[in-house]
ROPA-838671 format. One record per residue (C-alpha): residue number from 1; x, y, z. Coordinates in steps of 0.2 Angstrom, whole numbers, always signed. Example, Ala and Ser with C-alpha at 12.3 -4.5 7.8 and 13.67 -1.06 7.14 Angstrom:
ROPA-838671
ATOM,1,+62,-22,+39
ATOM,2,+68,-5,+36
end
This chain:
ROPA-838671
ATOM,1,+18,+251,-125
ATOM,2,+34,+247,-114
ATOM,3,+23,+242,-99
ATOM,4,+12,+230,-110
ATOM,5,+28,+223,-118
ATOM,6,+36,+220,-101
ATOM,7,+21,+212,-93
ATOM,8,+18,+200,-108
ATOM,9,+37,+196,-108
ATOM,10,+37,+191,-90
ATOM,11,+21,+180,-92
ATOM,12,+29,+173,-107
ATOM,13,+45,+168,-97
ATOM,14,+35,+160,-84
ATOM,15,+25,+149,-96
ATOM,16,+40,+145,-106
ATOM,17,+49,+139,-91
ATOM,18,+34,+129,-85
ATOM,19,+32,+121,-102
ATOM,20,+51,+116,-103
ATOM,21,+50,+107,-86
ATOM,22,+68,+110,-81
ATOM,23,+68,+96,-67
ATOM,24,+63,+84,-80
ATOM,25,+76,+90,-92
ATOM,26,+89,+88,-78
ATOM,27,+84,+70,-75
ATOM,28,+85,+66,-93
ATOM,29,+102,+75,-94
ATOM,30,+97,+87,-108
ATOM,31,+108,+101,-102
ATOM,32,+110,+109,-119
ATOM,33,+91,+112,-120
ATOM,34,+91,+120,-103
ATOM,35,+106,+131,-107
ATOM,36,+99,+136,-124
ATOM,37,+83,+141,-117
ATOM,38,+90,+151,-103
ATOM,39,+102,+160,-114
ATOM,40,+88,+165,-126
ATOM,41,+78,+172,-112
ATOM,42,+92,+182,-105
ATOM,43,+96,+189,-122
ATOM,44,+78,+193,-124
ATOM,45,+77,+202,-107
ATOM,46,+93,+212,-112
ATOM,47,+85,+218,-128
ATOM,48,+69,+223,-118
ATOM,49,+80,+232,-105
ATOM,50,+87,+243,-120
ATOM,51,+70,+248,-125
ATOM,52,+71,+267,-131
ATOM,53,+61,+277,-119
ATOM,54,+57,+295,-122
ATOM,55,+68,+308,-115
ATOM,56,+63,+318,-99
ATOM,57,+61,+336,-101
ATOM,58,+67,+349,-89
ATOM,59,+70,+368,-90
ATOM,60,+88,+365,-89
ATOM,61,+94,+354,-104
ATOM,62,+108,+346,-94
ATOM,63,+97,+341,-80
ATOM,64,+85,+333,-93
ATOM,65,+99,+322,-100
ATOM,66,+105,+317,-82
ATOM,67,+87,+313,-77
ATOM,68,+84,+303,-92
ATOM,69,+100,+292,-89
ATOM,70,+95,+289,-71
ATOM,71,+77,+284,-77
ATOM,72,+84,+272,-90
ATOM,73,+96,+265,-78
ATOM,74,+82,+262,-65
ATOM,75,+71,+254,-78
ATOM,76,+84,+243,-83
ATOM,77,+88,+237,-65
ATOM,78,+69,+234,-63
ATOM,79,+68,+224,-78
ATOM,80,+82,+213,-73
ATOM,81,+75,+211,-55
ATOM,82,+58,+206,-61
ATOM,83,+66,+194,-74
ATOM,84,+76,+186,-59
ATOM,85,+60,+185,-48
ATOM,86,+50,+177,-62
ATOM,87,+64,+164,-66
ATOM,88,+66,+160,-48
ATOM,89,+48,+158,-45
ATOM,90,+45,+148,-61
ATOM,91,+60,+136,-57
ATOM,92,+53,+134,-39
ATOM,93,+36,+129,-45
ATOM,94,+43,+117,-58
ATOM,95,+54,+108,-45
ATOM,96,+39,+107,-32
ATOM,97,+27,+101,-46
ATOM,98,+40,+88,-51
ATOM,99,+43,+82,-33
ATOM,100,+24,+81,-31
ATOM,101,+22,+71,-47
ATOM,102,+36,+59,-42
ATOM,103,+28,+56,-25
ATOM,104,+11,+52,-33
ATOM,105,+20,+40,-45
ATOM,106,+29,+31,-30
ATOM,107,+12,+30,-21
ATOM,108,+5,+22,-37
ATOM,109,+19,+10,-39
ATOM,110,+19,+5,-20
ATOM,111,+0,+2,-21
ATOM,112,+2,-9,-37
ATOM,113,+16,-18,-28
ATOM,114,+6,-21,-12
ATOM,115,-9,-27,-23
ATOM,116,+3,-39,-32
ATOM,117,+10,-45,-15
ATOM,118,-7,-49,-8
ATOM,119,-12,-59,-24
ATOM,120,+4,-69,-22
ATOM,121,+1,-72,-3
ATOM,122,-17,-77,-7
ATOM,123,-11,-89,-21
ATOM,124,+1,-97,-9
ATOM,125,-11,-100,+5
ATOM,126,-26,-106,-6
ATOM,127,-17,-121,-15
ATOM,128,-9,-126,+2
ATOM,129,-26,-127,+10
ATOM,130,-35,-136,-4
ATOM,131,-20,-149,-5
ATOM,132,-23,-153,+14
ATOM,133,-42,-154,+12
ATOM,134,-41,-165,-3
ATOM,135,-30,-177,+6
ATOM,136,-43,-178,+20
ATOM,137,-57,-181,+8
ATOM,138,-47,-194,-1
ATOM,139,-44,-204,+15
ATOM,140,-63,-203,+19
ATOM,141,-67,-210,+1
ATOM,142,-55,-224,+2
ATOM,143,-62,-229,+19
ATOM,144,-80,-228,+12
ATOM,145,-85,-217,+26
ATOM,146,-103,-212,+28
ATOM,147,-96,-194,+32
ATOM,148,-89,-192,+14
ATOM,149,-105,-184,+7
ATOM,150,-105,-171,+21
ATOM,151,-87,-168,+19
ATOM,152,-88,-165,+1
ATOM,153,-102,-153,+4
ATOM,154,-92,-143,+16
ATOM,155,-77,-143,+5
ATOM,156,-88,-137,-10
ATOM,157,-93,-122,+1
ATOM,158,-75,-119,+6
ATOM,159,-69,-120,-12
ATOM,160,-83,-108,-18
ATOM,161,-79,-95,-5
ATOM,162,-61,-96,-9
ATOM,163,-64,-92,-28
ATOM,164,-77,-79,-24
ATOM,165,-65,-69,-12
ATOM,166,-49,-72,-21
ATOM,167,-50,-55,-30
ATOM,168,-57,-46,-15
ATOM,169,-46,-36,-3
ATOM,170,-60,-36,+11
ATOM,171,-75,-46,+15
ATOM,172,-89,-46,+28
ATOM,173,-83,-54,+44
ATOM,174,-99,-65,+45
ATOM,175,-93,-73,+29
ATOM,176,-76,-76,+36
ATOM,177,-84,-83,+52
ATOM,178,-94,-95,+41
ATOM,179,-79,-100,+31
ATOM,180,-69,-104,+47
ATOM,181,-84,-114,+54
ATOM,182,-85,-124,+38
ATOM,183,-66,-128,+39
ATOM,184,-68,-133,+57
ATOM,185,-82,-144,+53
ATOM,186,-73,-152,+39
ATOM,187,-58,-155,+50
ATOM,188,-69,-162,+64
ATOM,189,-76,-175,+52
ATOM,190,-59,-183,+49
ATOM,191,-54,-182,+67
ATOM,192,-59,-193,+81
ATOM,193,-63,-190,+100
ATOM,194,-45,-187,+104
ATOM,195,-45,-170,+97
ATOM,196,-57,-157,+106
ATOM,197,-60,-141,+97
ATOM,198,-64,-125,+107
ATOM,199,-71,-113,+94
ATOM,200,-79,-97,+101
ATOM,201,-83,-80,+94
ATOM,202,-90,-64,+101
ATOM,203,-93,-50,+87
ATOM,204,-102,-34,+89
ATOM,205,-104,-30,+70
ATOM,206,-104,-45,+59
ATOM,207,-103,-34,+43
ATOM,208,-87,-26,+48
ATOM,209,-74,-28,+34
ATOM,210,-58,-39,+36
ATOM,211,-45,-47,+24
ATOM,212,-51,-64,+17
ATOM,213,-43,-80,+23
ATOM,214,-31,-70,+35
ATOM,215,-36,-79,+51
ATOM,216,-38,-96,+42
ATOM,217,-19,-98,+41
ATOM,218,-18,-99,+60
ATOM,219,-33,-110,+61
ATOM,220,-25,-122,+48
ATOM,221,-9,-122,+57
ATOM,222,-18,-126,+74
ATOM,223,-25,-142,+66
ATOM,224,-10,-146,+56
ATOM,225,+2,-146,+71
ATOM,226,-10,-148,+85
ATOM,227,-23,-161,+80
ATOM,228,-20,-180,+84
ATOM,229,-30,-196,+81
ATOM,230,-20,-205,+94
ATOM,231,-17,-193,+108
ATOM,232,-29,-182,+118
ATOM,233,-27,-164,+113
ATOM,234,-36,-147,+112
ATOM,235,-37,-135,+98
ATOM,236,-43,-118,+104
ATOM,237,-49,-104,+93
ATOM,238,-57,-88,+100
ATOM,239,-62,-72,+90
ATOM,240,-68,-56,+97
ATOM,241,-72,-39,+89
ATOM,242,-77,-25,+100
ATOM,243,-75,-6,+97
ATOM,244,-68,-9,+80
ATOM,245,-54,-20,+88
ATOM,246,-52,-37,+82
ATOM,247,-44,-50,+94
ATOM,248,-40,-67,+87
ATOM,249,-32,-81,+98
ATOM,250,-27,-99,+94
ATOM,251,-19,-112,+105
ATOM,252,-14,-129,+102
ATOM,253,-2,-143,+108
ATOM,254,+12,-147,+97
ATOM,255,+9,-165,+91
ATOM,256,+22,-165,+78
ATOM,257,+41,-167,+81
ATOM,258,+48,-151,+88
ATOM,259,+61,-149,+75
ATOM,260,+49,-153,+61
ATOM,261,+36,-140,+68
ATOM,262,+49,-126,+69
ATOM,263,+54,-129,+51
ATOM,264,+36,-129,+44
ATOM,265,+27,-116,+54
ATOM,266,+35,-100,+48
ATOM,267,+30,-102,+30
ATOM,268,+11,-98,+32
ATOM,269,+14,-86,+47
ATOM,270,+27,-76,+37
ATOM,271,+14,-73,+23
ATOM,272,+2,-67,+36
ATOM,273,+15,-55,+43
ATOM,274,+18,-48,+26
ATOM,275,-1,-46,+22
ATOM,276,-4,-37,+39
ATOM,277,+11,-25,+36
ATOM,278,+3,-21,+20
ATOM,279,-15,-19,+25
ATOM,280,-13,-13,+43
ATOM,281,+4,-4,+45
ATOM,282,+6,+2,+63
ATOM,283,-12,-4,+67
ATOM,284,-9,-23,+72
ATOM,285,+1,-34,+84
ATOM,286,+5,-52,+80
ATOM,287,+13,-63,+93
ATOM,288,+17,-81,+92
ATOM,289,+24,-90,+107
ATOM,290,+29,-108,+110
ATOM,291,+29,-112,+128
ATOM,292,+30,-130,+136
ATOM,293,+24,-139,+121
ATOM,294,+9,-126,+118
ATOM,295,+9,-115,+103
ATOM,296,-1,-99,+105
ATOM,297,-5,-86,+92
ATOM,298,-12,-68,+97
ATOM,299,-18,-56,+83
ATOM,300,-24,-39,+87
ATOM,301,-30,-27,+73
ATOM,302,-37,-9,+74
ATOM,303,-49,-11,+60
ATOM,304,-54,+7,+58
end
């Protein structure tokens, strides 16, 4: 009977402590509840240690009394030792579980924050692009250009792609290439022979997944600051994807005033840096270099 009661009590202590969730009570500063529970368990353990066990029988009565006292003392020490072990084990498990739950919660919060940041970055990029494109279309319509119909078709395709992918974190690379091609075609319509566009891509797998509209920021900057209708210039855009490594390069002459260029360029690039840090931490290299009137962008991403 004593053995069954002892086992039941030890299991009861374990489940009570796990149910109490001592780390959570500490965080909530409910010290009185912790103290009351521990005192109750200690008191119950003291009562158990005083359980009346039968006397031991020896031929010599004095020895029987002595052996009974030794046995009772040993049982009491064992009960307290087992109680201490159960308490220590239960509290350790509680703290480890609470730490694990907190880590999971932090991961979920970080994921939600990253998702919100990506949504903000996309929202910042898309309106900026549409504003510039609408300006180009407006100038064509005012001039009654015969290129207006083609320009509107290109713009419709771009706008459709933007709204389709705005909720997606990754898209097929072939769709992104088509998007960049349409953007380049649209820009080419409004530019004259002074701006030469060198657009090349070499891709092993066109179905590989990439973030939508990530590279467009650099393409847009290349045209915004490197295209001219009065001076000869070259906008170079190269894309290579081999062995799951994406290499993207843009190069353009700085057609705008240097001070104006340095004030404006970081806006879009800083957004891209933040997106890259979120999507490819430790797996990307982004370099921007301004050298002798030429602005170069180099982006390398380990996709897998």
